[in-house]
N, C-alpha and C positions, 0 to 999 in steps of 0.2 A: 315589379321587384320580386325576385324569387325569395320565398320564405326561408329564413334561416332556422337551423335546428338549435334554437337558443334556450327554449324553456323559459323565456321571459317575454312579457308583452309590453312593448313600448307605448307609453302615453303620448309622447311626442314623436310621431313617425318621421318628422323632418330630420331629427337627430340621427336616426338610423340611416336614412337616405344619404345624409352627408357622410356618414362613417364608411359606407360602402362605395362612395364615389371617388374614383382615382383622378388624379390631375389631368390625365390624358383625355378622359371623358369631359371634364370640366372645360378644358381648352376648346373642345368642339361645341359644347352647349352653353358656355358662359354661365356656369353655376358654381355653387360652393363645392369644395372637395375636402378630403379628409386629413390633410396635413396638420392643421391646427388641432384637431381632435387626437391625432397620433401623438402630438407633443404632450398633451394632457394625459393621455392614456399610458404613456411610458412611465409617468410619475405614479399614477394610480396602481399600475402593475407592480412597480418597485416597492411601494410602501406595503402593499398587501403581502407580497412574498417575503419581504424583509421581516415584517412582524411575525409571520407564520414561522419562519426559521428561528427567529429570536426566541419565540415562546416554546417551540417544540424541541429545541436543542439547547437547553440551559447549560451554561458553562462552556459551550463550544467556542473555539477561538474565532476571532473576527475574520481571519484569512480563510478558514474553512467555510464559514457562512457566506463570504463573498463569492467563493468559487461555486458553491451550491446554487446561489442566486443566479450567477452568470449562466450556469448550465440550464436552469429552469426557464430563463427569460431570453435565451439567445435566439437568433433569427430562425434557426432550424426548428427549435422547440416550439416557437410561436406559430410557425408555418404548419406544423403538425396539429396544433390546437385549432388553427383556422380550418384545416381539412375536416377535423372532427365535427365542426358545426356547419359544414357546407359553405363556408364563406367564399371560396373561390368561384363557385357557380353563381353567387349572388352579386359579385362585384360589377360595378358599372365602369367599363373600360372604353377608351377611345379605340378607333378602328385599328390603328397601328399596333397598339398594345394587345388588342384582341388577337390579331393575326400572329403576333410574336410570341404567343403562349403566356401572356401575362397572368392568366388565371391560375397558373401553376408555379409562378415565379416566387420563390421563398421571400424575397425582400418585400414584394407587394403584399403577399399574404400576411406576413408578420406585422407590417405597418397597419394594414387594415384591421387586424385583430386588436391592436392597441387602440385604434380609433373607435372600434365597437365598445371596448371597455370604457372609454371616456364618455361615449354617448350614453351608455347605460348608467354611468355615474351621474351625469347631468340630469338624466331622466328620473333617477331615484336617489340613492345615497351610497356612501362608501360601504356600509354593512351589507347592503343588498348585493353589490358587486363582489364583495369579498366572499359571501356565501356561494354565489354562482361560480366564481372562478375556482375556488378551492374544491368544489365538487367536480368541476370539469377536469381539473388537474390532479385528481386523486391518485391515479396510477403513478404519475411522475413524482408527486409529493411523498407517496409511500416509499418509492425507490430512494428518494433523497434521505429519508429518515433511516432506511436500512443501510445507507452507505453505498447503494448501488448506482447512484447517479453521478458520483464524482467523476468529472470529465477528463482529468489529466491522467488518462490511462497510460500514455506514453512514458510519463515520468515513473509511474509505478512499475511498469514493465522493465524500464531501464534499471531501476534500483534493484529489482528482484534478480535480473540477469547478471548484473555486476557482482552480486554476492558470490556467484559461482565462476566469476572470471569470464563470462560470456560477452558477446558483441551483438547488439541489436541493429538491424538495418531495415529500411522500407523500400519497396519496389512498386511503382505504379504499373498495374497490369493493363488497364484500359481507361480511356477517357472518351465518353460518348455524350451525345446530345448537343443542342445549340449552346451558344455562349451564355445565354441567360438562364439555362437550366442544365448544367453539366452534371454528369454522373461519373464519379471516379471509383475505380476498383483498385485497392492497394493490398499488397501482401506484406506481412511483417516476418522477418527472418531472424533467427537466433543462431549464430555461428553458421550462417548460410543455409539453414534448414527452415522451411516455411512452417510457422507455428500459428498463423492466424490470417484471416482475410476480412476486409471491410469495405463497405460502400459509403459514399457521402456526396453532398452537394459540392464540397470543396475537397482538395487533396488532404488538407489538414484534418477535416472531419473523418475522411476515410481512414487515415492513419490511426486516429483515436479509436475508431470502431474495430480496426484490425488488432490493435493492442488490447482492447477490451476482450475480444474473442480469445486471444492467447492467454490472458489472465484467467478467464472463466474456465478454460480447458486445462489450465495449469501445465501447458505444453512448453515448459522451459528447459 
């Protein structure tokens, strides 16, 4: 098992083993895999992030808190956290998934990250996991508190442009990579003038990133 960059020492190594075991590997070796832990980890993640936002943003509306939480725990965000701890290289994958690029697939990485959270929770307690997770996510959490993580950049751009009677449109420039690991490049235009570009695992994510760039540059 490749050592993860966790900064946490498991007492029960079997929990960690299960957390990094994908179903494709289990099907070949007839062993436990991480889907049950993923189920638990999803709830652990949600309660920690929900509590953090609730306490750090007193008086904020439920709708804003929900959008921030969604941005913090979405598939892409969790896949990036998984990369941060080297989870992809540590995964136990079946031969087909290995050959198909499973170590870089966002859905597999995000699911495994939730499984690791659950394993850590079962191995210790919620406070330990909370301390570890909030430290790992500090850049994203700081951005959330500054208001820089709000993900509906398309709506914000649309509202800003409409104030001046403008029209927003999006254009896909490229779509590369295999089906399981696509990379989209999108341009956003205001009155047919390019004001931003963005990449993403999905076309929707790329559009959001393009709108974010346009808002940051105030190119309206």
